[in-house]
C-alpha positions as CSV (number, residue, x, y, z in Angstrom):
1,M,0.0,0.0,0.0
2,D,1.1,3.6,-0.6
3,K,2.7,5.5,2.2
4,K,0.2,7.3,4.4
5,I,0.1,11.1,4.5
6,K,1.1,12.2,8.0
7,F,-1.0,15.0,9.5
8,T,-0.8,17.2,12.6
9,V,-3.7,19.4,13.8
10,I,-3.0,22.8,15.6
11,G,-6.0,23.8,17.7
12,C,-8.2,21.2,19.3
13,G,-11.5,23.1,19.5
14,H,-14.7,22.1,17.7
15,I,-13.2,22.4,14.2
16,G,-9.8,21.0,15.1
17,K,-11.4,17.9,16.5
18,R,-13.4,17.7,13.3
19,H,-10.1,17.7,11.3
20,A,-8.6,15.0,13.6
21,E,-11.7,12.9,13.2
22,M,-11.7,13.1,9.4
23,I,-7.9,12.4,9.2
24,S,-8.4,9.3,11.4
25,R,-11.2,8.0,9.3
26,N,-9.2,8.3,6.0
27,E,-7.2,5.1,5.4
28,E,-4.6,7.0,3.4
29,C,-3.9,9.4,6.3
30,E,-2.2,9.1,9.7
31,L,-2.6,11.6,12.6
32,V,0.8,12.0,14.1
33,A,0.4,14.9,16.6
34,L,-2.0,17.4,18.2
35,V,-1.3,20.9,19.4
36,D,-3.2,23.2,21.7
37,V,-2.4,25.8,24.4
38,K,-5.0,24.4,26.8
39,D,-4.3,21.5,29.1
40,K,-4.8,18.2,27.2
41,S,-7.2,16.8,29.9
42,L,-9.7,19.7,29.2
43,L,-9.8,19.1,25.4
44,G,-11.7,15.8,25.0
45,I,-9.0,14.3,22.7
46,D,-8.1,11.3,24.8
47,K,-9.1,8.9,22.0
48,Y,-6.1,10.1,19.9
49,N,-3.1,8.2,21.1
50,V,-0.5,10.6,19.5
51,P,2.1,13.1,20.9
52,F,0.5,16.3,22.3
53,F,2.3,19.7,22.2
54,S,1.4,23.0,23.8
55,S,3.0,25.2,21.1
56,V,3.8,25.2,17.4
57,E,7.5,25.8,18.3
58,D,7.6,22.6,20.4
59,L,5.9,20.6,17.6
60,L,8.4,21.8,14.9
61,A,11.3,21.2,17.3
62,A,10.3,17.6,17.8
63,D,11.8,15.1,15.5
64,L,8.5,14.0,13.9
65,E,7.8,13.0,10.4
66,I,5.0,15.4,9.3
67,D,3.7,16.1,5.7
68,V,0.8,18.4,6.5
69,V,-0.2,20.7,9.3
70,N,-3.8,21.6,9.6
71,I,-4.3,25.0,11.3
72,A,-7.6,25.2,13.2
73,S,-6.5,27.8,15.9
74,P,-8.2,31.2,16.4
75,N,-8.2,33.3,13.2
76,G,-5.6,35.8,14.4
77,F,-3.0,33.0,14.6
78,H,-3.6,31.5,11.2
79,A,-1.0,33.5,9.2
80,E,1.9,33.4,11.7
81,Q,1.4,29.7,12.3
82,A,1.2,29.0,8.6
83,M,4.5,30.9,8.1
84,A,6.2,28.8,10.8
85,C,5.0,25.5,9.3
86,L,6.0,26.6,5.8
87,D,9.4,27.6,7.1
88,A,9.7,24.0,8.4
89,R,8.8,22.8,4.8
90,K,5.4,21.4,5.7
91,H,2.2,21.7,3.5
92,V,-0.5,23.6,5.4
93,V,-4.3,23.4,5.5
94,I,-5.6,26.6,6.9
95,E,-9.2,27.0,8.3
96,K,-11.0,30.0,7.0
97,P,-10.0,32.8,6.9
98,I,-6.4,32.1,5.8
99,A,-5.4,35.4,7.4
100,L,-7.1,38.6,8.8
101,S,-5.5,40.9,6.2
102,K,-4.7,40.7,2.5
103,Q,-1.1,41.6,3.4
104,D,-0.7,38.6,5.7
105,A,-2.4,36.3,3.2
106,E,0.1,37.5,0.5
107,R,3.0,36.8,2.9
108,V,1.8,33.2,3.4
109,I,1.4,32.6,-0.4
110,F,4.8,34.2,-1.1
111,K,6.4,31.9,1.5
112,A,4.7,28.8,0.1
113,L,6.0,29.6,-3.4
114,H,9.5,29.9,-2.1
115,V,9.5,26.6,-0.2
116,H,7.5,24.7,-2.8
117,R,4.7,23.7,-0.5
118,H,1.0,23.7,-0.9
119,V,-1.5,26.0,1.0
120,F,-5.0,24.6,1.1
121,A,-7.8,27.1,2.2
122,V,-10.7,25.4,3.9
123,M,-13.9,26.4,2.2
124,Q,-15.9,23.2,2.7
125,N,-19.3,24.7,1.6
126,R,-18.2,24.3,-2.0
127,Y,-18.7,20.6,-1.6
128,S,-22.4,20.8,-0.7
129,P,-24.7,19.5,-3.5
130,P,-26.6,22.8,-4.1
131,S,-23.2,24.6,-4.4
132,Q,-21.9,22.1,-6.9
133,W,-25.1,22.2,-8.9
134,I,-25.2,26.1,-9.0
135,K,-21.6,26.2,-10.0
136,G,-22.3,24.0,-13.0
137,L,-25.4,26.0,-13.9
138,V,-23.4,29.3,-13.8
139,E,-20.4,28.0,-15.7
140,S,-22.6,26.3,-18.4
141,G,-24.1,29.7,-19.4
142,Q,-27.6,28.3,-19.0
143,L,-28.6,31.3,-16.9
144,G,-27.3,33.8,-19.5
145,K,-26.3,37.2,-18.2
146,I,-26.3,37.6,-14.4
147,F,-28.4,40.6,-13.4
148,M,-28.6,40.5,-9.7
149,V,-27.4,38.4,-6.7
150,Q,-28.6,38.7,-3.1
151,L,-26.8,36.8,-0.3
152,N,-28.7,36.7,3.0
153,C,-27.0,35.3,6.1
154,Y,-29.1,35.5,9.3
155,W,-27.7,33.5,12.2
156,N,-27.8,33.5,15.9
157,R,-24.6,34.1,17.9
158,D,-25.2,35.2,21.5
159,D,-23.7,34.8,25.0
160,R,-23.8,31.0,24.6
161,Y,-21.2,31.5,21.9
162,Y,-19.3,34.7,23.0
163,K,-18.1,33.4,26.3
164,P,-15.8,35.7,28.4
165,D,-12.8,33.3,28.2
166,S,-13.2,32.7,24.4
167,W,-11.4,34.2,21.5
168,H,-14.7,34.7,19.7
169,G,-15.6,38.4,19.6
170,N,-12.0,39.6,20.1
171,K,-11.0,41.9,17.2
172,Q,-7.4,40.7,17.1
173,L,-8.2,37.0,17.2
174,D,-11.6,36.8,15.6
175,G,-11.5,39.6,13.1
176,G,-15.2,40.2,12.7
177,T,-18.5,38.6,11.8
178,L,-17.8,38.3,8.1
179,Y,-14.5,36.5,8.8
180,T,-15.7,34.0,11.3
181,Q,-19.4,33.4,10.5
182,F,-19.9,34.2,6.9
183,S,-16.7,33.9,4.9
184,H,-17.9,30.6,3.6
185,F,-20.7,32.3,1.8
186,I,-18.6,35.1,0.5
187,D,-16.3,32.4,-0.9
188,I,-19.3,30.9,-2.7
189,L,-20.2,34.3,-4.1
190,Y,-16.7,34.9,-5.4
191,W,-16.3,31.3,-6.7
192,L,-19.5,31.7,-8.7
193,F,-19.4,35.3,-9.9
194,G,-15.8,36.6,-9.5
195,D,-14.6,39.8,-7.9
196,I,-16.6,42.9,-6.8
197,E,-16.2,46.7,-7.0
198,N,-18.1,49.9,-6.0
199,I,-18.6,48.5,-2.5
200,Q,-20.9,50.4,-0.1
201,S,-21.3,49.1,3.5
202,R,-23.5,50.0,6.4
203,L,-22.6,48.1,9.6
204,R,-24.4,48.2,12.9
205,D,-24.0,46.6,16.4
206,F,-27.5,46.0,17.7
207,N,-27.1,43.7,20.7
208,H,-23.5,42.5,20.8
209,E,-22.0,45.7,22.5
210,K,-21.1,43.7,25.6
211,L,-20.1,40.6,23.7
212,T,-17.9,41.6,20.8
213,D,-15.4,44.3,19.6
214,F,-17.2,44.6,16.2
215,E,-20.5,44.8,14.3
216,D,-23.2,42.2,14.4
217,S,-25.1,43.2,11.3
218,G,-24.6,44.8,7.9
219,F,-26.0,45.8,4.5
220,V,-23.4,45.6,1.7
221,S,-24.0,46.5,-2.0
222,F,-21.6,46.2,-4.9
223,D,-21.2,45.6,-8.6
224,F,-19.6,42.4,-10.0
225,I,-16.6,43.2,-12.2
226,N,-18.0,40.6,-14.7
227,G,-21.4,42.4,-14.8
228,G,-24.5,42.6,-12.7
229,M,-24.9,43.9,-9.2
230,G,-25.2,42.2,-5.8
231,C,-25.7,42.7,-2.1
232,I,-24.9,40.9,1.2
233,N,-27.4,41.3,4.1
234,Y,-26.2,39.7,7.3
235,S,-26.8,39.5,11.0
236,T,-25.8,37.4,14.0
237,S,-28.6,39.2,16.1
238,V,-31.3,36.7,15.2
239,W,-32.9,35.5,18.4
240,N,-32.2,32.0,19.7
241,Q,-31.3,30.0,16.6
242,N,-30.0,30.4,13.0
243,M,-32.6,31.5,10.5
244,E,-31.1,31.2,7.0
245,S,-28.2,31.5,4.6
246,S,-29.6,32.0,1.1
247,M,-28.6,33.2,-2.3
248,T,-31.0,34.5,-4.9
249,I,-29.8,34.8,-8.5
250,V,-31.8,36.8,-11.0
251,A,-30.5,36.3,-14.5
252,E,-31.4,36.7,-18.2
253,N,-32.8,33.2,-18.7
254,G,-34.3,32.5,-15.2
255,S,-34.0,32.7,-11.5
256,V,-32.7,30.5,-8.7
257,K,-32.7,30.5,-4.9
258,I,-30.7,28.2,-2.7
259,G,-31.6,28.6,0.9
260,G,-32.2,26.8,4.2
261,Q,-30.1,27.5,7.3
262,Y,-26.8,26.6,5.5
263,M,-27.6,27.2,1.8
264,N,-28.4,23.5,1.8
265,E,-31.5,23.3,-0.3
266,V,-32.9,24.6,-3.6
267,E,-35.9,26.8,-2.8
268,Y,-36.7,28.1,-6.3
269,C,-35.5,27.1,-9.8
270,H,-37.3,28.5,-12.9
271,I,-35.0,28.5,-16.0
272,K,-35.8,28.6,-19.7
273,D,-35.6,25.1,-21.3
274,Y,-34.3,23.5,-18.1
275,T,-35.4,20.7,-15.8
276,M,-34.0,20.7,-12.3
277,P,-32.0,17.5,-11.5
278,E,-32.4,15.4,-8.3
279,L,-29.6,16.5,-6.0
280,A,-27.9,14.3,-3.3
281,P,-28.8,15.2,0.3
282,T,-26.6,17.9,2.0
283,N,-24.7,17.0,5.1
284,P,-26.1,18.6,8.3
285,G,-24.5,21.6,9.9
286,N,-21.7,21.3,12.4
287,D,-23.3,21.0,15.8
288,Y,-21.7,23.0,18.6
289,G,-24.4,22.4,21.2
290,A,-26.4,25.6,21.5
291,Y,-25.6,26.8,18.0
292,K,-24.9,25.4,14.6
293,G,-22.3,26.1,11.9
294,S,-21.7,25.3,8.3
295,A,-22.2,21.9,6.6
296,Q,-20.0,19.0,7.7
297,N,-17.9,18.6,4.6
298,H,-14.4,18.4,6.1
299,N,-14.0,14.8,4.9
300,Y,-13.9,16.2,1.3
301,V,-11.2,18.7,2.4
302,I,-8.9,15.9,3.8
303,S,-9.6,13.7,0.7
304,N,-8.6,16.6,-1.6
305,V,-5.3,17.1,0.3
306,V,-4.5,13.4,-0.1
307,D,-5.4,13.5,-3.8
308,V,-3.3,16.6,-4.5
309,L,-0.2,15.3,-2.6
310,K,-0.5,11.9,-4.5
311,G,-0.8,13.7,-7.8
312,R,-4.4,12.6,-8.5
313,D,-6.2,16.0,-8.4
314,S,-5.8,19.8,-8.1
315,I,-6.6,21.9,-5.1
316,T,-10.3,22.6,-4.6
317,T,-9.7,25.9,-2.8
318,N,-6.3,27.3,-3.5
319,A,-4.4,30.0,-1.5
320,L,-5.2,32.7,-4.0
321,E,-8.9,32.1,-3.6
322,G,-8.5,32.2,0.1
323,L,-6.7,35.5,-0.3
324,K,-9.5,36.9,-2.4
325,V,-12.1,36.2,0.3
326,V,-9.9,38.0,2.8
327,D,-9.4,40.9,0.4
328,I,-13.2,41.2,-0.3
329,I,-14.0,41.2,3.5
330,E,-11.2,43.7,4.2
331,R,-12.6,46.0,1.5
332,I,-16.2,45.7,2.8
333,Y,-15.0,46.6,6.3
334,S,-12.8,49.5,5.0
335,Q,-15.9,51.0,3.2
336,A,-17.8,51.2,6.5
């Protein structure tokens, strides 16, 4: 059998554990270490019988054979940890966002090019069946000219999420609502329709003044460079539970809406000379107890890493696409 790809995960919170689980389930992978600043006994990772380190420096100083480092730490650490791992000649998988500024994302990409290592940006919502279907529909030209796109993200994030001892809500470590909650959907927008310009943003903080250092809601309007106009309307002030993440597309030959809580179902499809195919079911959202996150598609992310390193496929979300999402969010915030 081929040599297994050896993975390490930095950050053993909800998402880091998800990475570890998917690595362990893939027969072409081997989990060789875990890293977290917290005491190991508090993390719920006892089932992984691998070395545990309390810092990236300790990990890289240890004489371990590592191919890939998956970075699932707080957002504000992503770029510097990626730089350290690339310096050590490791491939990196970086949870969204790959950095909290375009400049830092560029530094990571520049370093990766110099050391000839891959940077994988985690944008697992691309794998959900409605996303795959709409991508094919847009690329085939079936919709004709794109006139207007509306992205709505209405979720709940309250004191069950923004706990006092958490990095969530801290400007330096979290970055803002668009980075942590909704960058997946901005990624889908960019993936489908390309870059944006003429951005106008209105941001407000309705009920998170005591919980976060940044806005909880916003209206953003813009033009697509490729033609057509769009808007993003978002809030984490929805009471008690997530409401929806949806995208409505109005185009020359028809209109489409994908919706549900996680953009996981097709709500409307009326296109000239077109019959809607049967789509595979979407995986449920990541469950964090009191609140829910995006669809559980990390298994596809890990499989893609293996396929790329074994020369069977190309990267699903490359570092430049990760950079563009950071760039778009940074411009939205600067316009406010």
